[in-house]
C-alpha positions in Angstrom: 127.2 -32.0 -65.4 129.8 -30.6 -67.7 132.9 -29.6 -65.8 133.4 -26.4 -67.7 132.2 -23.2 -66.0 130.6 -20.6 -68.0 129.9 -17.0 -66.5 127.0 -14.9 -67.8 126.7 -11.1 -66.9 123.8 -8.8 -67.4 120.6 -7.4 -66.1 117.8 -9.7 -64.6 114.3 -8.2 -65.5 110.9 -8.7 -64.3 108.5 -9.1 -67.4 104.9 -8.1 -67.2 102.3 -9.2 -69.8 98.5 -9.2 -69.9 96.9 -12.7 -70.0 95.3 -14.3 -73.3 97.1 -12.1 -75.7 95.4 -8.9 -74.5 97.0 -5.7 -75.4 98.7 -3.7 -72.7 95.9 -1.3 -72.7 93.3 -4.0 -71.9 92.1 -5.5 -68.8 93.3 -5.1 -65.2 95.6 -8.0 -64.5 99.2 -8.4 -65.4 101.1 -11.7 -65.2 104.9 -11.7 -64.4 108.0 -13.7 -64.8 111.8 -13.2 -64.7 113.9 -12.8 -67.7 116.6 -10.7 -69.5 119.0 -11.9 -72.2 122.1 -13.0 -70.2 119.8 -14.7 -67.6 118.0 -16.5 -70.3 121.3 -17.9 -71.5 122.2 -18.9 -68.1 119.0 -20.8 -67.5 119.2 -22.6 -70.8 122.8 -23.7 -70.2 121.9 -24.9 -66.8 119.0 -26.9 -68.2 121.2 -28.4 -70.8 123.6 -29.5 -68.0 126.4 -26.9 -67.9 127.8 -25.3 -64.7 126.9 -21.8 -65.2 127.2 -18.6 -63.0 125.1 -15.6 -63.4 126.5 -12.2 -62.4 124.3 -9.1 -61.9 123.3 -6.4 -59.3 119.8 -6.5 -57.8 118.1 -4.7 -54.9 118.4 -6.1 -51.4 114.6 -6.7 -51.2 111.9 -9.2 -51.7 111.8 -8.8 -55.5 115.5 -9.2 -55.9 115.4 -12.2 -53.6 112.6 -13.8 -55.7 114.6 -13.4 -58.9 117.6 -15.3 -57.4 115.5 -18.0 -55.9 113.9 -18.6 -59.5 117.3 -18.8 -61.2 118.6 -21.2 -58.4 115.6 -23.2 -58.7 116.6 -23.7 -62.4 120.1 -24.7 -61.6 121.9 -21.4 -62.1 124.7 -20.4 -59.6 123.9 -17.0 -58.1 126.2 -17.1 -55.1 128.2 -14.0 -56.3 125.2 -11.8 -57.3 125.9 -8.4 -55.8 123.3 -6.2 -54.0 122.4 -2.5 -53.9 120.2 0.1 -55.4 116.5 0.4 -55.1 114.7 -1.5 -57.9 114.8 -4.2 -60.4 114.5 -3.3 -64.1 111.2 -4.2 -65.7 109.8 -4.6 -69.2 106.1 -4.9 -70.5 105.6 -7.4 -73.4 102.7 -7.4 -75.6 102.6 -10.7 -77.6 102.0 -10.7 -81.4 98.7 -11.9 -82.7 97.7 -12.5 -86.2 99.0 -9.4 -88.2 99.8 -7.5 -84.9 103.5 -7.3 -84.0 104.9 -7.8 -80.6 105.5 -4.7 -78.6 108.0 -4.1 -75.7 108.2 -1.2 -73.4 111.2 -0.9 -71.1 111.2 0.5 -67.5 114.9 0.2 -66.6 116.0 3.8 -65.7 117.7 3.8 -62.3 117.5 0.2 -61.8 120.1 -1.5 -59.5 122.1 -2.8 -62.5 122.0 0.6 -64.3 123.9 2.1 -61.2 126.5 -0.6 -61.3 130.0 0.8 -61.2 133.4 -0.6 -62.0 135.0 -2.1 -58.7 131.7 -3.6 -57.3 132.3 -7.0 -58.9 135.3 -9.0 -57.9 136.0 -10.2 -61.6 139.4 -11.7 -60.9 137.8 -14.2 -58.3 134.7 -14.9 -60.3 136.6 -15.6 -63.6 139.4 -17.6 -62.0 139.1 -20.9 -63.8 136.1 -20.0 -65.8 136.1 -21.3 -69.5 133.7 -18.5 -71.0 132.5 -15.2 -70.1 129.2 -14.3 -71.9 128.1 -10.6 -72.3 125.9 -8.9 -74.7 125.3 -5.5 -76.2 122.6 -4.9 -73.5 125.1 -5.1 -70.7 126.6 -1.9 -72.2 123.4 -0.2 -73.3 121.9 0.6 -70.1 124.1 3.3 -68.7 127.8 4.6 -68.9 128.5 2.9 -65.5 127.2 -0.4 -66.7 129.3 0.0 -70.0 132.4 0.7 -67.9 131.6 -2.2 -65.7 131.3 -4.5 -68.7 134.7 -3.4 -70.2 136.3 -4.2 -66.8 135.1 -7.5 -67.0 136.4 -8.0 -70.5 139.8 -6.6 -69.5 140.0 -9.1 -66.7 138.9 -12.0 -68.9 141.7 -11.0 -71.3 144.1 -11.0 -68.4 143.0 -14.4 -67.3 142.7 -16.0 -70.6 139.0 -16.5 -70.5 137.2 -16.8 -73.7 134.6 -14.1 -74.4 131.2 -14.9 -76.0 129.2 -11.9 -77.3 125.7 -11.5 -78.4 125.3 -8.2 -80.3 121.7 -7.8 -78.9 121.3 -4.3 -80.4 118.3 -2.7 -78.7 117.8 0.8 -80.2 115.5 2.0 -77.5 117.9 1.3 -74.7 120.9 3.5 -75.8 119.9 6.7 -74.1 123.0 7.9 -72.2 124.9 9.5 -74.9 127.2 6.7 -76.1 127.4 5.7 -79.8 125.9 2.1 -80.0 127.7 1.1 -83.0 131.1 2.2 -81.8 130.5 0.6 -78.4 129.3 -2.6 -79.9 132.2 -2.8 -82.3 134.6 -2.2 -79.4 132.9 -5.2 -77.8 133.1 -7.4 -80.8 136.8 -6.6 -81.1 137.3 -8.2 -77.8 135.4 -11.4 -78.3 136.1 -14.9 -79.4 132.7 -16.3 -80.2 129.8 -14.1 -81.3 126.2 -14.4 -82.2 123.7 -12.0 -83.7 120.7 -12.0 -86.1 121.0 -10.8 -89.7 119.7 -7.3 -88.9 122.3 -6.8 -86.1 125.1 -8.1 -88.3 123.9 -5.6 -90.9 124.0 -2.8 -88.3 127.5 -3.5 -87.3 129.0 -4.0 -90.6 127.0 -1.3 -92.5 126.6 -3.8 -95.3 123.1 -5.1 -96.5 122.5 -8.8 -96.2 120.7 -11.0 -98.7 117.0 -11.1 -97.4 116.0 -14.2 -95.6 112.3 -14.5 -96.8 111.8 -18.3 -96.4 108.2 -19.5 -96.0 109.2 -23.0 -96.1 112.2 -25.3 -95.8 112.7 -25.2 -99.7 114.2 -21.6 -99.5 117.8 -21.3 -101.1 120.3 -19.4 -99.1 122.7 -17.0 -101.2 125.9 -18.6 -99.6 128.5 -17.2 -101.8 127.3 -13.5 -100.9 127.1 -14.5 -97.2 130.6 -16.0 -97.5 132.1 -12.7 -98.8 130.2 -10.9 -96.0 131.7 -13.0 -93.2 135.2 -12.9 -94.8 134.9 -9.2 -94.6 133.7 -9.1 -91.1 136.7 -11.4 -89.9 139.2 -9.1 -91.5 137.9 -6.3 -89.5 137.6 -8.3 -86.2 140.3 -10.9 -86.7 140.2 -12.0 -82.9 136.7 -13.5 -83.3 137.0 -17.1 -84.6 133.4 -18.3 -84.4 130.6 -16.3 -86.0 127.1 -17.6 -85.4 124.1 -15.7 -87.2 120.6 -16.8 -86.4 117.9 -16.0 -89.2 114.3 -15.9 -88.6 111.4 -14.9 -91.0 108.1 -14.1 -89.3 105.5 -15.3 -91.8 102.7 -14.4 -89.2 102.6 -14.2 -85.5 102.6 -17.9 -85.1 104.5 -19.3 -88.1 108.2 -18.6 -88.2 111.0 -20.1 -90.3 114.4 -20.4 -88.5 118.0 -21.3 -89.7 121.5 -20.2 -88.8 125.0 -19.7 -90.5 128.3 -20.5 -88.9 131.6 -19.0 -90.1 134.7 -20.7 -88.5 138.2 -21.4 -89.7 137.5 -19.6 -93.0 134.6 -21.9 -93.8 130.9 -21.0 -93.9 128.1 -23.8 -93.3 124.3 -23.4 -93.3 121.9 -25.2 -91.0 118.6 -26.7 -92.5 115.6 -24.3 -92.4 113.2 -25.3 -89.6 109.6 -24.5 -90.4 107.7 -23.8 -87.0 104.0 -23.3 -87.6 103.0 -23.1 -84.0 105.2 -20.5 -82.1 104.2 -20.1 -78.5 106.4 -17.3 -77.5 109.1 -15.5 -79.7 111.1 -14.1 -76.8 114.5 -15.5 -76.0 115.1 -17.3 -79.3 118.3 -15.7 -79.9 119.5 -16.5 -76.4 118.6 -20.1 -76.9 120.8 -20.0 -80.1 123.6 -18.7 -78.1 123.2 -21.2 -75.2 122.9 -24.1 -77.5 126.0 -23.2 -79.4 128.2 -22.6 -76.2 126.9 -26.0 -74.8 127.6 -27.9 -78.1 131.0 -26.3 -78.3 132.0 -27.8 -74.9 130.5 -31.2 -75.8 131.6 -31.6 -79.4 134.6 -29.1 -79.7 135.8 -30.3 -83.1 132.3 -31.0 -84.8 131.1 -27.7 -86.3 128.1 -29.3 -88.1 126.9 -30.6 -84.8 127.5 -27.3 -83.0 125.4 -25.5 -85.5 122.6 -28.0 -85.8 122.3 -28.2 -82.0 122.0 -24.4 -81.6 119.4 -24.3 -84.2 117.3 -27.2 -82.6 117.6 -25.5 -79.2 116.3 -22.2 -80.6 113.5 -24.0 -82.4 112.4 -25.6 -79.2 112.3 -22.1 -77.4 109.6 -21.2 -79.7 107.3 -23.7 -78.0 108.1 -22.5 -74.5 106.2 -19.6 -72.9 108.3 -17.0 -71.0 111.8 -15.7 -71.5 113.5 -19.0 -70.4 114.3 -21.9 -72.7 113.5 -25.0 -70.6 114.3 -27.5 -73.4 116.6 -30.3 -71.9 119.5 -31.8 -73.7 117.4 -35.0 -74.3 114.7 -32.9 -76.1 117.3 -31.2 -78.3 118.9 -34.5 -79.2 115.5 -36.0 -80.0 114.7 -33.1 -82.3 118.1 -33.7 -84.0 117.3 -37.4 -84.3 114.2 -36.5 -86.3 115.3 -37.1 -89.8 112.3 -35.6 -91.3 113.2 -32.3 -90.0 116.8 -32.3 -91.2 
């Protein structure tokens, strides 16, 4: 196992779906599994071989215990999860089918995590000796208390010299407590060293339109000069962040996606190959797989930007084949995909 310790922070969710791609209005049976962006990153990192600790707040009941047990089963350290509140946050997911888009309905009001407050988590003890703290826009989107707790964690990470990895994770439907999402997310971006987002999220934060990614095959040509100008401008606005990873996905139809990524670091922009994925099983958590793959690769090959970029893309592509929120692709499987020269 990698000796680095990565800490992820966010809300663990219980996901409900209907079987066999039924709509939420059909049938009488729901299936369920645990997920949530930051937990997804934690599981993926643990599966790839990293030492990762997940921090959240859960109710002290059987559902909260079940969530912790599932994460522990997958190799995530949950020893400093805090407990309180009455319920776990949930979401209902209707999978895409043919021309029908996916649908998500959140039920997170008054969850244990939403009632988290600064001082409930001993961040100095948790972050002592950590290499990276990973947070996302969702950690601050749930409630003002959760946002305050997120910035408390960022303050202490700075104090202890811990690198901060930030996923924009803009979810419009979550920002209901009165905060300005763009302003809050920009505050977080200004505090990070490594960041990830998709092209739409980058556009939201920057206020600048990006060249469209409309690839239907691996032959698509990227407008690299225009992207380079865009990243240079972003870095001038947020000079602390040294590594900018942008995942790009075109949904040709519900089961056919194309996927690529751009990495800006050290004033240089590079592009990954375009992956053509004709048999997508589950689109949830692909961005989290990108972030986890990149953090893992940064630890394994700190000076090889090309490998970091391609590894993150391969991890994300494999997530498309795994049902549920969690990416269970192993390091050996990612390496095997990287070794397939027909894809690269």
